[in-house]
C-alpha angles and dihedrals in degrees: 000000000000119000117270092248088064095051097093095045089048092052091048092050091048090050089052089049088058091045091055091058093043095056096036093052092049086078096073100051089039086058088065089055094044091051092054103037098042099031090239125168120243089260093050094044091064091061091115091060092045090051090051094054094042089052090056090052093050099037105037099089095034088053090054090049089052090054089053095046105039104013136242098289097051092043090053091049091049090049091053091053090049091048093050090051092047095051092044090054089051087052089051090058086072094058114113090221090062096043092116092061101022096124093054090047091052091049092053091049093049092049093050089047088055090056089054093050092051092049093048092048089051090055103037101051098053093037093056089047091050095043089052091052095250125266119060094345091051090050090049092056092048090051091049088050087052090057091059089042091057093042090054090050091054090046091055093057092046092049097042092045089056093045097046097047105160103032092202090064099037121133134178088252088066089065093054095108092053092047091048090051090053093049091047092052090049090051095047092046090051091055094045095048091046090061097036120097110226119184107228117224119235114276130212112264137185117263118255093255088070092246118129120251106272089214132065139168087278089063087075116084094205091055094050091048089044096058088050088052092054090046089056093039089066087061090060099042097048103021094057098059094033093062094040084064093045094046097048096044099042116100117258091248087057093052097266140108099249095228125161110275094222093056092044092052090056091048093051089053087069088068089064090046088055088055090052091051091047092052091052088055092044091051092049096051100027093098092055103035123062121238089242093056093044095051093043091058094040095050094044092051090046090056091052094046095047093046090049091048091051098049105028112113111264089219090068106086139184134191110248127191125237131186122233097211095189092058098023090232135136122245132185129214134179114239137160111282089240090066090058088054090053090051091052088059085079088073089059100042089051093079100032100086096054094039095049091046092049093051094043095055098035110126095007094116110171091014094062096097097056089039090056091053093051089047091056091051089065091067082087085076087084092070093044099047095043089052091051090050090051090050091053091048090052093044096050100029088230127108090192093057089051087068088079083087097063088036090058091045091054091049091055092049089053089052090049093051093048101038117355098057094063113109106235093168101070090135090073111097112238102175 
């Protein structure tokens, strides 16, 4: 375990891990509100999610540069200020005095919130790894952080479901308690981090001759292959549940099952519960099992589950549980057995983020900060891979065939765990 002196910083980083999920997952239920209040289309209503991913693309590397220039603690504090402002602006979009430009105000707030999430992710992942001493212990802390991340995501849907109520009458003002909670957590975290001593890791510096360091994080093969792995990982994590929803709700003539969207939404929520369960397991064993072994097993099982889901006969069915968050009750629905296999993929994706990150930055030393920023940029892979999967579904007329995309992503991650994650550049100085 980490030393006692690191306990408070670890708790703070884990709390920020949860905060990232809380604010990020506000985007989806807020989309329901945006669609009603502003008369937005489905495409327009997801603007908060688009803003979040675009912010990662734009802010990933600058966030890493901030870590290098001002350190982890100051970057975290700055991120909290940015996050507070972003959430507050979203809250402002519900003011009656701004009703004439409310949609634009909400968009600005969501975009600023995305910058905050990227900055926090850039800080939290390497700091938990460092505070845990790297290796297995570092991976364990990241997995534990993931548990709280998943728990916060689930909490958002429970809270927002209760606040929204009748979606047809939902307004931004209905989400005020959730937005206030987010701002309060940002404020408390700012105070706690301000008075918490955090030992800064060594940063890359220019040599005394004034010449720039001829090496960088991109000089390491395992890091370059690692950021590609996280880019593709986003295709598995998000693509798998997204197209479960599309497949089950689409009409039979459109290649779907024609199920009620409300029921399907509750079923898909089980995928995220699987991620929560998987992160509990990952956190429990992370100190004893290497990241390489964990990701090897997770990716191999993902391949088997996705392949089974694609090719299992749709006539073979199974009753699958769903959770009615509004009433906190259990429901059951009959679905093809392959869908159950897709849902179980959540157990595997639960540990991939932390494990891939840990392998990608292992042995980078002073280059870790910039590496973390570049790593965060690859979250943009979600938008790209989900779009490719949609294109294949449209081209073939089959949602099941589109799962070749997450299948290929899982195959690459298996390759990365077995071969690509090995540091073959140990001759590069990192002190």
